[in-house]
TIVO-2410 file (N, C-alpha, C; in nm, 3 decimals):
# residues 97
REC num residu      c1      c2      c3 atome chaine
REC   1      M  -8.195  -1.535  -4.690     N      A
REC   1      M  -8.094  -1.452  -4.689    CA      A
REC   1      M  -8.037  -1.421  -4.559     C      A
REC   2      S  -7.917  -1.444  -4.544     N      A
REC   2      S  -7.855  -1.390  -4.455    CA      A
REC   2      S  -7.839  -1.257  -4.392     C      A
REC   3      V  -7.848  -1.196  -4.284     N      A
REC   3      V  -7.821  -1.091  -4.253    CA      A
REC   3      V  -7.672  -1.029  -4.206     C      A
REC   4      P  -7.589  -0.958  -4.317     N      A
REC   4      P  -7.447  -0.925  -4.283    CA      A
REC   4      P  -7.426  -0.871  -4.144     C      A
REC   5      T  -7.354  -0.893  -4.090     N      A
REC   5      T  -7.356  -0.848  -3.911    CA      A
REC   5      T  -7.200  -0.773  -3.904     C      A
REC   6      V  -7.109  -0.753  -4.011     N      A
REC   6      V  -6.984  -0.678  -4.005    CA      A
REC   6      V  -6.977  -0.571  -4.055     C      A
REC   7      M  -6.947  -0.440  -4.000     N      A
REC   7      M  -6.932  -0.316  -3.996    CA      A
REC   7      M  -6.805  -0.257  -3.987     C      A
REC   8      I  -6.711  -0.126  -4.048     N      A
REC   8      I  -6.631  -0.086  -3.997    CA      A
REC   8      I  -6.683   0.071  -3.977     C      A
REC   9      Y  -6.632   0.101  -3.856     N      A
REC   9      Y  -6.670   0.211  -3.838    CA      A
REC   9      Y  -6.532   0.311  -3.818     C      A
REC  10      N  -6.527   0.430  -3.890     N      A
REC  10      N  -6.422   0.515  -3.835    CA      A
REC  10      N  -6.455   0.639  -3.786     C      A
REC  11      Y  -6.342   0.660  -3.663     N      A
REC  11      Y  -6.398   0.777  -3.567    CA      A
REC  11      Y  -6.271   0.863  -3.582     C      A
REC  12      K  -6.290   1.006  -3.561     N      A
REC  12      K  -6.191   1.055  -3.528    CA      A
REC  12      K  -6.149   1.132  -3.448     C      A
REC  13      T  -6.061   1.105  -3.372     N      A
REC  13      T  -6.023   1.140  -3.208    CA      A
REC  13      T  -6.059   1.273  -3.152     C      A
REC  14      K  -6.055   1.298  -3.050     N      A
REC  14      K  -6.051   1.422  -2.997    CA      A
REC  14      K  -5.975   1.443  -2.879     C      A
REC  15      G  -5.860   1.515  -2.855     N      A
REC  15      G  -5.807   1.555  -2.768    CA      A
REC  15      G  -5.670   1.461  -2.718     C      A
REC  16      T  -5.657   1.370  -2.841     N      A
REC  16      T  -5.509   1.254  -2.816    CA      A
REC  16      T  -5.415   1.252  -2.921     C      A
REC  17      C  -5.300   1.228  -2.886     N      A
REC  17      C  -5.200   1.208  -2.956    CA      A
REC  17      C  -5.217   1.130  -3.149     C      A
REC  18      S  -5.324   1.033  -3.125     N      A
REC  18      S  -5.364   0.962  -3.223    CA      A
REC  18      S  -5.519   1.062  -3.304     C      A
REC  19      R  -5.497   0.985  -3.463     N      A
REC  19      R  -5.566   1.093  -3.505    CA      A
REC  19      R  -5.726   1.052  -3.538     C      A
REC  20      S  -5.711   0.903  -3.565     N      A
REC  20      S  -5.851   0.845  -3.596    CA      A
REC  20      S  -5.843   0.697  -3.560     C      A
REC  21      I  -5.957   0.625  -3.523     N      A
REC  21      I  -5.945   0.498  -3.542    CA      A
REC  21      I  -6.064   0.392  -3.620     C      A
REC  22      S  -6.013   0.305  -3.658     N      A
REC  22      S  -6.104   0.215  -3.757    CA      A
REC  22      S  -6.104   0.127  -3.684     C      A
REC  23      V  -6.280   0.064  -3.651     N      A
REC  23      V  -6.304  -0.039  -3.590    CA      A
REC  23      V  -6.389  -0.139  -3.639     C      A
REC  24      E  -6.344  -0.259  -3.692     N      A
REC  24      E  -6.428  -0.376  -3.710    CA      A
REC  24      E  -6.503  -0.456  -3.628     C      A
REC  25      L  -6.627  -0.463  -3.649     N      A
REC  25      L  -6.728  -0.525  -3.555    CA      A
REC  25      L  -6.791  -0.646  -3.647     C      A
REC  26      D  -6.852  -0.746  -3.582     N      A
REC  26      D  -6.895  -0.857  -3.609    CA      A
REC  26      D  -7.008  -0.868  -3.506     C      A
REC  27      G  -7.107  -0.825  -3.520     N      A
REC  27      G  -7.225  -0.784  -3.438    CA      A
REC  27      G  -7.171  -0.712  -3.313     C      A
REC  28      D  -7.147  -0.777  -3.164     N      A
REC  28      D  -7.095  -0.710  -3.071    CA      A
REC  28      D  -6.966  -0.769  -3.029     C      A
REC  29      I  -6.902  -0.779  -3.136     N      A
REC  29      I  -6.726  -0.857  -3.133    CA      A
REC  29      I  -6.664  -0.787  -3.195     C      A
REC  30      I  -6.577  -0.729  -3.108     N      A
REC  30      I  -6.439  -0.678  -3.221    CA      A
REC  30      I  -6.360  -0.747  -3.270     C      A
REC  31      K  -6.361  -0.736  -3.432     N      A
REC  31      K  -6.262  -0.783  -3.495    CA      A
REC  31      K  -6.145  -0.753  -3.512     C      A
REC  32      N  -6.139  -0.631  -3.524     N      A
REC  32      N  -5.989  -0.533  -3.584    CA      A
REC  32      N  -6.000  -0.413  -3.550     C      A
REC  33      V  -5.924  -0.336  -3.483     N      A
REC  33      V  -5.854  -0.226  -3.432    CA      A
REC  33      V  -5.767  -0.180  -3.496     C      A
REC  34      N  -5.761  -0.025  -3.549     N      A
REC  34      N  -5.612   0.008  -3.656    CA      A
REC  34      N  -5.659   0.205  -3.587     C      A
REC  35      F  -5.530   0.237  -3.499     N      A
REC  35      F  -5.519   0.358  -3.484    CA      A
REC  35      F  -5.455   0.457  -3.589     C      A
REC  36      E  -5.482   0.551  -3.620     N      A
REC  36      E  -5.408   0.615  -3.697    CA      A
REC  36      E  -5.302   0.720  -3.607     C      A
REC  37      G  -5.159   0.753  -3.612     N      A
REC  37      G  -5.096   0.824  -3.504    CA      A
REC  37      G  -5.098   0.771  -3.368     C      A
REC  38      G  -5.049   0.891  -3.289     N      A
REC  38      G  -5.008   0.780  -3.132    CA      A
REC  38      G  -4.895   0.715  -3.132     C      A
REC  39      C  -4.928   0.670  -3.003     N      A
REC  39      C  -4.810   0.576  -2.953    CA      A
REC  39      C  -4.803   0.458  -3.033     C      A
REC  40      A  -4.702   0.395  -3.109     N      A
REC  40      A  -4.726   0.291  -3.218    CA      A
REC  40      A  -4.727   0.156  -3.130     C      A
REC  41      G  -4.669   0.131  -3.040     N      A
REC  41      G  -4.654   0.013  -2.980    CA      A
REC  41      G  -4.755   0.023  -2.834     C      A
REC  42      N  -4.828   0.067  -2.776     N      A
REC  42      N  -4.916   0.093  -2.687    CA      A
REC  42      N  -5.012   0.069  -2.819     C      A
REC  43      L  -5.052   0.127  -2.883     N      A
REC  43      L  -5.191   0.128  -2.944    CA      A
REC  43      L  -5.198  -0.001  -3.030     C      A
REC  44      A  -5.080  -0.071  -3.075     N      A
REC  44      A  -5.076  -0.169  -3.155    CA      A
REC  44      A  -5.120  -0.291  -3.040     C      A
REC  45      G  -5.057  -0.287  -2.905     N      A
REC  45      G  -5.116  -0.370  -2.789    CA      A
REC  45      G  -5.258  -0.359  -2.785     C      A
REC  46      I  -5.316  -0.257  -2.754     N      A
REC  46      I  -5.458  -0.237  -2.716    CA      A
REC  46      I  -5.526  -0.281  -2.828     C      A
REC  47      S  -5.485  -0.255  -2.954     N      A
REC  47      S  -5.577  -0.358  -3.099    CA      A
REC  47      S  -5.550  -0.516  -3.073     C      A
REC  48      E  -5.440  -0.541  -3.032     N      A
REC  48      E  -5.429  -0.696  -3.003    CA      A
REC  48      E  -5.522  -0.767  -2.906     C      A
REC  49      I  -5.531  -0.661  -2.782     N      A
REC  49      I  -5.580  -0.698  -2.686    CA      A
REC  49      I  -5.734  -0.709  -2.679     C      A
REC  50      V  -5.799  -0.605  -2.726     N      A
REC  50      V  -5.943  -0.599  -2.771    CA      A
REC  50      V  -6.014  -0.686  -2.881     C      A
REC  51      K  -5.924  -0.774  -2.973     N      A
REC  51      K  -5.978  -0.831  -3.099    CA      A
REC  51      K  -6.034  -0.916  -2.956     C      A
REC  52      G  -6.182  -0.966  -3.049     N      A
REC  52      G  -6.228  -1.115  -3.008    CA      A
REC  52      G  -6.311  -1.099  -2.873     C      A
REC  53      M  -6.323  -0.946  -2.808     N      A
REC  53      M  -6.362  -0.894  -2.668    CA      A
REC  53      M  -6.517  -0.849  -2.730     C      A
REC  54      K  -6.615  -0.819  -2.650     N      A
REC  54      K  -6.752  -0.796  -2.670    CA      A
REC  54      K  -6.722  -0.650  -2.646     C      A
REC  55      V  -6.800  -0.606  -2.699     N      A
REC  55      V  -6.809  -0.390  -2.731    CA      A
REC  55      V  -6.834  -0.349  -2.595     C      A
REC  56      E  -6.933  -0.442  -2.538     N      A
REC  56      E  -6.988  -0.380  -2.423    CA      A
REC  56      E  -6.872  -0.397  -2.281     C      A
REC  57      D  -6.754  -0.490  -2.326     N      A
REC  57      D  -6.679  -0.522  -2.208    CA      A
REC  57      D  -6.557  -0.393  -2.216     C      A
REC  58      V  -6.518  -0.351  -2.355     N      A
REC  58      V  -6.400  -0.301  -2.366    CA      A
REC  58      V  -6.447  -0.119  -2.336     C      A
REC  59      I  -6.623  -0.140  -2.404     N      A
REC  59      I  -6.645   0.034  -2.353    CA      A
REC  59      I  -6.624   0.028  -2.164     C      A
REC  60      E  -6.652  -0.066  -2.087     N      A
REC  60      E  -6.646  -0.075  -1.945    CA      A
REC  60      E  -6.517  -0.035  -1.915     C      A
REC  61      K  -6.445  -0.131  -1.948     N      A
REC  61      K  -6.330  -0.109  -1.892    CA      A
REC  61      K  -6.221  -0.028  -1.941     C      A
REC  62      F  -6.251   0.031  -2.044     N      A
REC  62      F  -6.169   0.208  -2.111    CA      A
REC  62      F  -6.212   0.305  -2.094     C      A
REC  63      G  -6.345   0.326  -2.087     N      A
REC  63      G  -6.391   0.459  -2.086    CA      A
REC  63      G  -6.388   0.529  -1.968     C      A
REC  64      G  -6.348   0.624  -2.003     N      A
REC  64      G  -6.308   0.733  -1.853    CA      A
REC  64      G  -6.161   0.716  -1.840     C      A
REC  65      I  -6.051   0.646  -1.900     N      A
REC  65      I  -5.926   0.631  -1.862    CA      A
REC  65      I  -5.857   0.798  -1.887     C      A
REC  66      R  -5.767   0.838  -1.835     N      A
REC  66      R  -5.739   0.967  -1.886    CA      A
REC  66      R  -5.580   0.924  -1.904     C      A
REC  67      C  -5.505   1.026  -2.012     N      A
REC  67      C  -5.350   1.002  -2.037    CA      A
REC  67      C  -5.303   1.140  -1.961     C      A
REC  68      G  -5.225   1.119  -1.877     N      A
REC  68      G  -5.167   1.241  -1.801    CA      A
REC  68      G  -5.280   1.350  -1.753     C      A
REC  69      F  -5.248   1.482  -1.769     N      A
REC  69      F  -5.347   1.580  -1.772    CA      A
REC  69      F  -5.438   1.630  -1.841     C      A
REC  70      K  -5.443   1.515  -1.958     N      A
REC  70      K  -5.567   1.508  -2.053    CA      A
REC  70      K  -5.696   1.460  -2.014     C      A
REC  71      S  -5.825   1.506  -2.070     N      A
REC  71      S  -5.957   1.457  -2.025    CA      A
REC  71      S  -6.018   1.331  -2.066     C      A
REC  72      T  -5.933   1.253  -2.160     N      A
REC  72      T  -5.929   1.147  -2.216    CA      A
REC  72      T  -5.834   1.089  -2.249     C      A
REC  73      S  -5.820   0.970  -2.298     N      A
REC  73      S  -5.675   0.861  -2.352    CA      A
REC  73      S  -5.754   0.827  -2.503     C      A
REC  74      C  -5.640   0.735  -2.520     N      A
REC  74      C  -5.672   0.680  -2.684    CA      A
REC  74      C  -5.762   0.583  -2.639     C      A
REC  75      P  -5.723   0.456  -2.492     N      A
REC  75      P  -5.878   0.396  -2.461    CA      A
REC  75      P  -5.997   0.458  -2.458     C      A
REC  76      D  -5.983   0.561  -2.400     N      A
REC  76      D  -6.087   0.639  -2.355    CA      A
REC  76      D  -6.171   0.660  -2.530     C      A
REC  77      Q  -6.099   0.736  -2.605     N      A
REC  77      Q  -6.132   0.754  -2.722    CA      A
REC  77      Q  -6.235   0.612  -2.810     C      A
REC  78      L  -6.118   0.487  -2.734     N      A
REC  78      L  -6.188   0.348  -2.821    CA      A
REC  78      L  -6.304   0.378  -2.788     C      A
REC  79      A  -6.357   0.370  -2.643     N      A
REC  79      A  -6.488   0.368  -2.595    CA      A
REC  79      A  -6.604   0.441  -2.642     C      A
REC  80      K  -6.581   0.546  -2.686     N      A
REC  80      K  -6.598   0.656  -2.741    CA      A
REC  80      K  -6.660   0.615  -2.909     C      A
REC  81      A  -6.551   0.567  -2.915     N      A
REC  81      A  -6.586   0.522  -3.097    CA      A
REC  81      A  -6.655   0.411  -3.104     C      A
REC  82      L  -6.664   0.309  -2.986     N      A
REC  82      L  -6.748   0.142  -3.024    CA      A
REC  82      L  -6.884   0.226  -2.947     C      A
REC  83      L  -6.913   0.319  -2.888     N      A
REC  83      L  -7.023   0.367  -2.834    CA      A
REC  83      L  -7.118   0.427  -2.970     C      A
REC  84      E  -7.021   0.475  -3.034     N      A
REC  84      E  -7.066   0.516  -3.148    CA      A
REC  84      E  -7.089   0.446  -3.273     C      A
REC  85      A  -7.023   0.353  -3.271     N      A
REC  85      A  -7.000   0.223  -3.369    CA      A
REC  85      A  -7.172   0.153  -3.294     C      A
REC  86      R  -7.234   0.152  -3.223     N      A
REC  86      R  -7.311   0.053  -3.163    CA      A
REC  86      R  -7.391   0.110  -3.218     C      A
REC  87      E  -7.457   0.251  -3.180     N      A
REC  87      E  -7.552   0.332  -3.199    CA      A
REC  87      E  -7.548   0.292  -3.360     C      A
REC  88      A  -7.482   0.343  -3.464     N      A
REC  88      A  -7.478   0.334  -3.598    CA      A
REC  88      A  -7.474   0.145  -3.669     C      A
REC  89      Q  -7.482   0.085  -3.537     N      A
REC  89      Q  -7.481  -0.062  -3.555    CA      A
REC  89      Q  -7.693  -0.061  -3.608     C      A
REC  90      K  -7.762   0.019  -3.536     N      A
REC  90      K  -7.927   0.042  -3.526    CA      A
REC  90      K  -7.940   0.107  -3.625     C      A
REC  91      A  -7.874   0.209  -3.677     N      A
REC  91      A  -7.968   0.273  -3.766    CA      A
REC  91      A  -7.995   0.185  -3.914     C      A
REC  92      P  -8.099   0.266  -3.946     N      A
REC  92      P  -8.177   0.158  -4.085    CA      A
REC  92      P  -8.083   0.163  -4.176     C      A
REC  93      G  -8.049   0.083  -4.262     N      A
REC  93      G  -7.948   0.065  -4.391    CA      A
REC  93      G  -7.828   0.070  -4.291     C      A
REC  94      A  -7.811   0.007  -4.184     N      A
REC  94      A  -7.648   0.061  -4.162    CA      A
REC  94      A  -7.570  -0.096  -4.266     C      A
REC  95      Y  -7.615  -0.174  -4.247     N      A
REC  95      Y  -7.569  -0.301  -4.346    CA      A
REC  95      Y  -7.605  -0.293  -4.467     C      A
REC  96      A  -7.643  -0.205  -4.556     N      A
REC  96      A  -7.753  -0.220  -4.659    CA      A
REC  96      A  -7.588  -0.241  -4.759     C      A
REC  97      D  -7.658  -0.326  -4.877     N      A
REC  97      D  -7.521  -0.419  -4.974    CA      A
REC  97      D  -7.479  -0.294  -5.057     C      A
***
């Protein structure tokens, strides 16, 4: 019996124009990212760029990016979502049938 590794994680953003992020992971690889709200073109570009990347690489590159005078940004919120998703993957029953 193989253990499923695909997870979809939904994250409610804080302090940005986007309202939420849905991340689909296959182990430590990003399969898909969807932002709700925010700057459509920029966020579509970010979503395409991160497809196929390792979670850790995106966290490292996007974590701490600011938008104007805000203390966060959509890329920073994606990094936070990925941190949470990574922790959720470790939780018992994360891949329950």
